[in-house]
PyMOL commands that place a pseudoatom at each C-alpha (Angstrom):
pseudoatom trace, name=CA, resn=MET, resi=1, chain=A, elem=C, hetatm=0, pos=[107.101, 109.425, 118.504]
pseudoatom trace, name=CA, resn=ARG, resi=2, chain=A, elem=C, hetatm=0, pos=[104.867, 106.369, 118.843]
pseudoatom trace, name=CA, resn=LEU, resi=3, chain=A, elem=C, hetatm=0, pos=[103.317, 105.277, 115.557]
pseudoatom trace, name=CA, resn=THR, resi=4, chain=A, elem=C, hetatm=0, pos=[100.418, 102.910, 115.138]
pseudoatom trace, name=CA, resn=ALA, resi=5, chain=A, elem=C, hetatm=0, pos=[100.161, 101.241, 111.757]
pseudoatom trace, name=CA, resn=PHE, resi=6, chain=A, elem=C, hetatm=0, pos=[97.190, 99.307, 110.484]
pseudoatom trace, name=CA, resn=THR, resi=7, chain=A, elem=C, hetatm=0, pos=[98.181, 96.852, 107.741]
pseudoatom trace, name=CA, resn=ASP, resi=8, chain=A, elem=C, hetatm=0, pos=[96.093, 94.672, 105.495]
pseudoatom trace, name=CA, resn=GLY, resi=9, chain=A, elem=C, hetatm=0, pos=[96.543, 92.440, 102.504]
pseudoatom trace, name=CA, resn=ALA, resi=10, chain=A, elem=C, hetatm=0, pos=[93.688, 91.310, 100.296]
pseudoatom trace, name=CA, resn=ALA, resi=11, chain=A, elem=C, hetatm=0, pos=[93.462, 88.739, 97.530]
pseudoatom trace, name=CA, resn=ARG, resi=12, chain=A, elem=C, hetatm=0, pos=[90.476, 88.068, 95.307]
pseudoatom trace, name=CA, resn=GLY, resi=13, chain=A, elem=C, hetatm=0, pos=[90.801, 84.374, 94.865]
pseudoatom trace, name=CA, resn=ASN, resi=14, chain=A, elem=C, hetatm=0, pos=[93.508, 82.509, 96.683]
pseudoatom trace, name=CA, resn=PRO, resi=15, chain=A, elem=C, hetatm=0, pos=[95.721, 83.170, 94.830]
pseudoatom trace, name=CA, resn=GLY, resi=16, chain=A, elem=C, hetatm=0, pos=[94.263, 86.010, 92.842]
pseudoatom trace, name=CA, resn=ASP, resi=17, chain=A, elem=C, hetatm=0, pos=[94.558, 89.738, 92.236]
pseudoatom trace, name=CA, resn=ALA, resi=18, chain=A, elem=C, hetatm=0, pos=[96.053, 91.135, 95.422]
pseudoatom trace, name=CA, resn=GLY, resi=19, chain=A, elem=C, hetatm=0, pos=[96.693, 94.470, 97.055]
pseudoatom trace, name=CA, resn=ILE, resi=20, chain=A, elem=C, hetatm=0, pos=[97.964, 95.975, 100.279]
pseudoatom trace, name=CA, resn=GLY, resi=21, chain=A, elem=C, hetatm=0, pos=[96.797, 98.856, 102.430]
pseudoatom trace, name=CA, resn=ILE, resi=22, chain=A, elem=C, hetatm=0, pos=[98.595, 100.657, 105.239]
pseudoatom trace, name=CA, resn=VAL, resi=23, chain=A, elem=C, hetatm=0, pos=[97.414, 103.472, 107.519]
pseudoatom trace, name=CA, resn=ILE, resi=24, chain=A, elem=C, hetatm=0, pos=[99.987, 105.095, 109.810]
pseudoatom trace, name=CA, resn=LYS, resi=25, chain=A, elem=C, hetatm=0, pos=[98.774, 107.213, 112.734]
pseudoatom trace, name=CA, resn=ASP, resi=26, chain=A, elem=C, hetatm=0, pos=[100.683, 109.341, 115.198]
pseudoatom trace, name=CA, resn=ASP, resi=27, chain=A, elem=C, hetatm=0, pos=[100.372, 109.125, 118.966]
pseudoatom trace, name=CA, resn=ARG, resi=28, chain=A, elem=C, hetatm=0, pos=[97.298, 111.399, 118.871]
pseudoatom trace, name=CA, resn=GLY, resi=29, chain=A, elem=C, hetatm=0, pos=[95.524, 109.125, 116.388]
pseudoatom trace, name=CA, resn=ALA, resi=30, chain=A, elem=C, hetatm=0, pos=[95.902, 111.456, 113.413]
pseudoatom trace, name=CA, resn=VAL, resi=31, chain=A, elem=C, hetatm=0, pos=[96.586, 109.809, 110.062]
pseudoatom trace, name=CA, resn=ILE, resi=32, chain=A, elem=C, hetatm=0, pos=[100.050, 110.842, 108.908]
pseudoatom trace, name=CA, resn=GLN, resi=33, chain=A, elem=C, hetatm=0, pos=[100.458, 108.488, 105.944]
pseudoatom trace, name=CA, resn=THR, resi=34, chain=A, elem=C, hetatm=0, pos=[98.482, 106.015, 103.871]
pseudoatom trace, name=CA, resn=LEU, resi=35, chain=A, elem=C, hetatm=0, pos=[99.944, 103.561, 101.402]
pseudoatom trace, name=CA, resn=LYS, resi=36, chain=A, elem=C, hetatm=0, pos=[98.307, 101.233, 98.925]
pseudoatom trace, name=CA, resn=LYS, resi=37, chain=A, elem=C, hetatm=0, pos=[99.703, 99.036, 96.205]
pseudoatom trace, name=CA, resn=TYR, resi=38, chain=A, elem=C, hetatm=0, pos=[98.544, 96.412, 93.751]
pseudoatom trace, name=CA, resn=ILE, resi=39, chain=A, elem=C, hetatm=0, pos=[100.926, 93.459, 94.018]
pseudoatom trace, name=CA, resn=GLY, resi=40, chain=A, elem=C, hetatm=0, pos=[99.660, 91.220, 91.205]
pseudoatom trace, name=CA, resn=LYS, resi=41, chain=A, elem=C, hetatm=0, pos=[98.654, 87.598, 91.763]
pseudoatom trace, name=CA, resn=ALA, resi=42, chain=A, elem=C, hetatm=0, pos=[99.232, 86.425, 95.333]
pseudoatom trace, name=CA, resn=THR, resi=43, chain=A, elem=C, hetatm=0, pos=[97.620, 84.593, 98.220]
pseudoatom trace, name=CA, resn=ASN, resi=44, chain=A, elem=C, hetatm=0, pos=[96.005, 86.497, 101.056]
pseudoatom trace, name=CA, resn=ASN, resi=45, chain=A, elem=C, hetatm=0, pos=[98.832, 85.509, 103.433]
pseudoatom trace, name=CA, resn=VAL, resi=46, chain=A, elem=C, hetatm=0, pos=[101.488, 86.735, 101.003]
pseudoatom trace, name=CA, resn=ALA, resi=47, chain=A, elem=C, hetatm=0, pos=[99.587, 90.016, 100.682]
pseudoatom trace, name=CA, resn=GLU, resi=48, chain=A, elem=C, hetatm=0, pos=[99.446, 90.387, 104.482]
pseudoatom trace, name=CA, resn=TYR, resi=49, chain=A, elem=C, hetatm=0, pos=[103.212, 89.882, 104.787]
pseudoatom trace, name=CA, resn=THR, resi=50, chain=A, elem=C, hetatm=0, pos=[103.872, 92.183, 101.824]
pseudoatom trace, name=CA, resn=ALA, resi=51, chain=A, elem=C, hetatm=0, pos=[101.970, 94.952, 103.607]
pseudoatom trace, name=CA, resn=LEU, resi=52, chain=A, elem=C, hetatm=0, pos=[104.179, 94.545, 106.687]
pseudoatom trace, name=CA, resn=VAL, resi=53, chain=A, elem=C, hetatm=0, pos=[107.372, 94.486, 104.615]
pseudoatom trace, name=CA, resn=THR, resi=54, chain=A, elem=C, hetatm=0, pos=[106.229, 97.608, 102.725]
pseudoatom trace, name=CA, resn=LEU, resi=55, chain=A, elem=C, hetatm=0, pos=[105.535, 99.404, 106.006]
pseudoatom trace, name=CA, resn=LEU, resi=56, chain=A, elem=C, hetatm=0, pos=[108.962, 98.573, 107.418]
pseudoatom trace, name=CA, resn=GLU, resi=57, chain=A, elem=C, hetatm=0, pos=[110.719, 99.598, 104.198]
pseudoatom trace, name=CA, resn=PHE, resi=58, chain=A, elem=C, hetatm=0, pos=[108.768, 102.876, 104.175]
pseudoatom trace, name=CA, resn=LEU, resi=59, chain=A, elem=C, hetatm=0, pos=[109.812, 103.671, 107.748]
pseudoatom trace, name=CA, resn=ARG, resi=60, chain=A, elem=C, hetatm=0, pos=[113.458, 102.908, 106.974]
pseudoatom trace, name=CA, resn=THR, resi=61, chain=A, elem=C, hetatm=0, pos=[113.464, 105.440, 104.133]
pseudoatom trace, name=CA, resn=ASN, resi=62, chain=A, elem=C, hetatm=0, pos=[111.466, 108.141, 105.971]
pseudoatom trace, name=CA, resn=GLU, resi=63, chain=A, elem=C, hetatm=0, pos=[113.573, 108.975, 108.981]
pseudoatom trace, name=CA, resn=THR, resi=64, chain=A, elem=C, hetatm=0, pos=[111.814, 112.320, 109.391]
pseudoatom trace, name=CA, resn=LEU, resi=65, chain=A, elem=C, hetatm=0, pos=[108.998, 110.470, 111.164]
pseudoatom trace, name=CA, resn=GLN, resi=66, chain=A, elem=C, hetatm=0, pos=[111.346, 109.918, 114.135]
pseudoatom trace, name=CA, resn=CYS, resi=67, chain=A, elem=C, hetatm=0, pos=[109.589, 106.752, 115.206]
pseudoatom trace, name=CA, resn=THR, resi=68, chain=A, elem=C, hetatm=0, pos=[110.540, 105.537, 118.694]
pseudoatom trace, name=CA, resn=GLU, resi=69, chain=A, elem=C, hetatm=0, pos=[107.815, 102.901, 118.985]
pseudoatom trace, name=CA, resn=LEU, resi=70, chain=A, elem=C, hetatm=0, pos=[105.875, 101.087, 116.270]
pseudoatom trace, name=CA, resn=VAL, resi=71, chain=A, elem=C, hetatm=0, pos=[102.697, 99.184, 117.038]
pseudoatom trace, name=CA, resn=VAL, resi=72, chain=A, elem=C, hetatm=0, pos=[101.349, 97.238, 114.070]
pseudoatom trace, name=CA, resn=LEU, resi=73, chain=A, elem=C, hetatm=0, pos=[97.701, 96.211, 114.133]
pseudoatom trace, name=CA, resn=THR, resi=74, chain=A, elem=C, hetatm=0, pos=[96.666, 93.515, 111.670]
pseudoatom trace, name=CA, resn=ASP, resi=75, chain=A, elem=C, hetatm=0, pos=[93.629, 91.332, 111.149]
pseudoatom trace, name=CA, resn=SER, resi=76, chain=A, elem=C, hetatm=0, pos=[95.941, 88.480, 110.124]
pseudoatom trace, name=CA, resn=GLU, resi=77, chain=A, elem=C, hetatm=0, pos=[96.100, 86.295, 113.199]
pseudoatom trace, name=CA, resn=LEU, resi=78, chain=A, elem=C, hetatm=0, pos=[98.448, 83.922, 111.389]
pseudoatom trace, name=CA, resn=MET, resi=79, chain=A, elem=C, hetatm=0, pos=[101.011, 86.621, 110.582]
pseudoatom trace, name=CA, resn=ALA, resi=80, chain=A, elem=C, hetatm=0, pos=[100.845, 88.222, 114.027]
pseudoatom trace, name=CA, resn=ARG, resi=81, chain=A, elem=C, hetatm=0, pos=[101.368, 84.866, 115.735]
pseudoatom trace, name=CA, resn=GLN, resi=82, chain=A, elem=C, hetatm=0, pos=[104.192, 83.911, 113.389]
pseudoatom trace, name=CA, resn=ILE, resi=83, chain=A, elem=C, hetatm=0, pos=[106.022, 87.207, 113.878]
pseudoatom trace, name=CA, resn=ASN, resi=84, chain=A, elem=C, hetatm=0, pos=[105.558, 86.897, 117.660]
pseudoatom trace, name=CA, resn=GLY, resi=85, chain=A, elem=C, hetatm=0, pos=[106.974, 83.361, 117.598]
pseudoatom trace, name=CA, resn=GLU, resi=86, chain=A, elem=C, hetatm=0, pos=[103.749, 81.631, 118.646]
pseudoatom trace, name=CA, resn=TYR, resi=87, chain=A, elem=C, hetatm=0, pos=[103.360, 79.749, 115.346]
pseudoatom trace, name=CA, resn=LYS, resi=88, chain=A, elem=C, hetatm=0, pos=[106.053, 78.237, 113.143]
pseudoatom trace, name=CA, resn=VAL, resi=89, chain=A, elem=C, hetatm=0, pos=[106.293, 79.400, 109.551]
pseudoatom trace, name=CA, resn=LYS, resi=90, chain=A, elem=C, hetatm=0, pos=[105.970, 76.292, 107.408]
pseudoatom trace, name=CA, resn=ASP, resi=91, chain=A, elem=C, hetatm=0, pos=[105.066, 77.641, 103.968]
pseudoatom trace, name=CA, resn=PRO, resi=92, chain=A, elem=C, hetatm=0, pos=[108.278, 78.248, 101.941]
pseudoatom trace, name=CA, resn=GLY, resi=93, chain=A, elem=C, hetatm=0, pos=[106.964, 81.460, 100.361]
pseudoatom trace, name=CA, resn=LEU, resi=94, chain=A, elem=C, hetatm=0, pos=[105.876, 82.897, 103.686]
pseudoatom trace, name=CA, resn=LYS, resi=95, chain=A, elem=C, hetatm=0, pos=[109.158, 81.824, 105.266]
pseudoatom trace, name=CA, resn=LEU, resi=96, chain=A, elem=C, hetatm=0, pos=[111.040, 84.119, 102.866]
pseudoatom trace, name=CA, resn=LEU, resi=97, chain=A, elem=C, hetatm=0, pos=[108.765, 87.046, 103.722]
pseudoatom trace, name=CA, resn=TYR, resi=98, chain=A, elem=C, hetatm=0, pos=[109.021, 86.249, 107.449]
pseudoatom trace, name=CA, resn=GLN, resi=99, chain=A, elem=C, hetatm=0, pos=[112.828, 86.313, 107.188]
pseudoatom trace, name=CA, resn=LYS, resi=100, chain=A, elem=C, hetatm=0, pos=[112.665, 89.632, 105.332]
pseudoatom trace, name=CA, resn=VAL, resi=101, chain=A, elem=C, hetatm=0, pos=[110.553, 91.118, 108.145]
pseudoatom trace, name=CA, resn=LYS, resi=102, chain=A, elem=C, hetatm=0, pos=[113.052, 89.904, 110.737]
pseudoatom trace, name=CA, resn=LEU, resi=103, chain=A, elem=C, hetatm=0, pos=[115.951, 91.381, 108.734]
pseudoatom trace, name=CA, resn=LEU, resi=104, chain=A, elem=C, hetatm=0, pos=[114.177, 94.721, 108.388]
pseudoatom trace, name=CA, resn=LEU, resi=105, chain=A, elem=C, hetatm=0, pos=[113.592, 94.807, 112.148]
pseudoatom trace, name=CA, resn=GLN, resi=106, chain=A, elem=C, hetatm=0, pos=[117.195, 94.077, 113.129]
pseudoatom trace, name=CA, resn=PRO, resi=107, chain=A, elem=C, hetatm=0, pos=[118.710, 97.505, 112.545]
pseudoatom trace, name=CA, resn=VAL, resi=108, chain=A, elem=C, hetatm=0, pos=[115.764, 99.662, 113.678]
pseudoatom trace, name=CA, resn=SER, resi=109, chain=A, elem=C, hetatm=0, pos=[115.993, 102.208, 116.465]
pseudoatom trace, name=CA, resn=PHE, resi=110, chain=A, elem=C, hetatm=0, pos=[112.376, 101.826, 117.575]
pseudoatom trace, name=CA, resn=THR, resi=111, chain=A, elem=C, hetatm=0, pos=[110.575, 99.218, 119.646]
pseudoatom trace, name=CA, resn=PHE, resi=112, chain=A, elem=C, hetatm=0, pos=[108.247, 97.003, 117.665]
pseudoatom trace, name=CA, resn=SER, resi=113, chain=A, elem=C, hetatm=0, pos=[105.111, 95.079, 118.488]
pseudoatom trace, name=CA, resn=ILE, resi=114, chain=A, elem=C, hetatm=0, pos=[102.462, 93.438, 116.354]
pseudoatom trace, name=CA, resn=LEU, resi=115, chain=A, elem=C, hetatm=0, pos=[98.946, 92.647, 117.515]
pseudoatom trace, name=CA, resn=HIS, resi=116, chain=A, elem=C, hetatm=0, pos=[95.994, 90.857, 115.983]
pseudoatom trace, name=CA, resn=VAL, resi=117, chain=A, elem=C, hetatm=0, pos=[92.778, 92.889, 115.850]
pseudoatom trace, name=CA, resn=PRO, resi=118, chain=A, elem=C, hetatm=0, pos=[89.330, 92.008, 114.504]
pseudoatom trace, name=CA, resn=ARG, resi=119, chain=A, elem=C, hetatm=0, pos=[88.639, 92.945, 110.883]
pseudoatom trace, name=CA, resn=SER, resi=120, chain=A, elem=C, hetatm=0, pos=[86.168, 95.563, 112.058]
pseudoatom trace, name=CA, resn=GLN, resi=121, chain=A, elem=C, hetatm=0, pos=[89.059, 97.521, 113.634]
pseudoatom trace, name=CA, resn=ASN, resi=122, chain=A, elem=C, hetatm=0, pos=[91.109, 97.398, 110.443]
pseudoatom trace, name=CA, resn=SER, resi=123, chain=A, elem=C, hetatm=0, pos=[88.603, 98.797, 107.960]
pseudoatom trace, name=CA, resn=GLU, resi=124, chain=A, elem=C, hetatm=0, pos=[90.731, 101.726, 106.726]
pseudoatom trace, name=CA, resn=ALA, resi=125, chain=A, elem=C, hetatm=0, pos=[93.652, 99.521, 105.682]
pseudoatom trace, name=CA, resn=ASP, resi=126, chain=A, elem=C, hetatm=0, pos=[91.247, 96.964, 104.223]
pseudoatom trace, name=CA, resn=ALA, resi=127, chain=A, elem=C, hetatm=0, pos=[89.589, 99.655, 102.095]
pseudoatom trace, name=CA, resn=LEU, resi=128, chain=A, elem=C, hetatm=0, pos=[92.991, 100.773, 100.761]
pseudoatom trace, name=CA, resn=ALA, resi=129, chain=A, elem=C, hetatm=0, pos=[93.993, 97.192, 99.899]
pseudoatom trace, name=CA, resn=ASN, resi=130, chain=A, elem=C, hetatm=0, pos=[90.761, 96.665, 97.996]
pseudoatom trace, name=CA, resn=GLU, resi=131, chain=A, elem=C, hetatm=0, pos=[91.064, 100.040, 96.270]
pseudoatom trace, name=CA, resn=ALA, resi=132, chain=A, elem=C, hetatm=0, pos=[94.551, 99.035, 95.120]
pseudoatom trace, name=CA, resn=ILE, resi=133, chain=A, elem=C, hetatm=0, pos=[93.099, 95.877, 93.567]
pseudoatom trace, name=CA, resn=ASP, resi=134, chain=A, elem=C, hetatm=0, pos=[90.215, 97.787, 91.962]
pseudoatom trace, name=CA, resn=THR, resi=135, chain=A, elem=C, hetatm=0, pos=[92.460, 100.408, 90.386]
pseudoatom trace, name=CA, resn=LYS, resi=136, chain=A, elem=C, hetatm=0, pos=[95.555, 98.221, 90.035]
pseudoatom trace, name=CA, resn=ALA, resi=137, chain=A, elem=C, hetatm=0, pos=[97.409, 101.137, 91.667]
pseudoatom trace, name=CA, resn=SER, resi=138, chain=A, elem=C, hetatm=0, pos=[101.071, 100.521, 92.327]
for i in range(1, 138): cmd.bond("trace and resi %d" % i, "trace and resi %d" % (i + 1))
show_as sticks, trace
zoom trace
């Protein structure tokens, strides 16, 4: 099954209180899972990467989804370009998260792609990330 996941990380202040939001949809566009989590103090870029790591860890532990293709849509142009190899990862903290993403993708049985989308197309994940900050939900 092809899954489309919208991921977002938000930080109030940079760094500041941060949260992540993830919306996973099936190949018909139906929402099959949402995730949100307060991650404490972090930068926006760390929150964006944390959302992607959380998504990949979730998929690894939920094999019942039978994912054959994963398309990640993010409003983080920086992260999308770094994961796709268009930009180098220079920040030491982001480099660790980048390496974790690459490790999580090595043993997967699905094809993976990540695309940058405008913020307006990522509103559901953004709302979850902000809700996580508001409620400090983890």
